C-alpha positions, 0 to 999 in steps of 0.5 A, spaced: 059 800 548 063 800 554 064 793 552 067 796 545 071 799 550 074 794 554 076 790 548 081 796 544 083 797 551 085 790 551 087 788 545 091 794 545 094 792 552 096 786 549 100 788 543 103 793 548 105 787 552 107 781 546 112 787 544 116 787 550 116 779 549 119 779 542 124 785 545 126 780 551 126 775 546 131 779 542 135 781 549 135 772 551 138 771 545 143 776 545 145 775 550 145 767 550 149 768 544 155 772 548 155 767 553 156 761 548 161 765 543 166 763 545 168 762 552 174 759 555 178 765 550 180 760 544 180 765 538 182 771 542 188 766 544 187 767 552 186 760 552 191 756 554 194 751 550 195 743 552 200 742 557 200 750 562 197 750 567 189 751 567 190 758 572 185 764 570 180 762 566 176 766 563 169 764 566 
């Protein structure tokens, strides 16, 4: 009887940890998307054009 309840507790704990892993994966993917998305400011016009001095880079 004790083994059955321990098994259920372990299964619940594994399910909880899997949910946390899934949440963290989603967070990491979101952060990587933000970091990799036009980091030099090209789309916003903040990046210097060719021929201008390389000052105030966004990163």
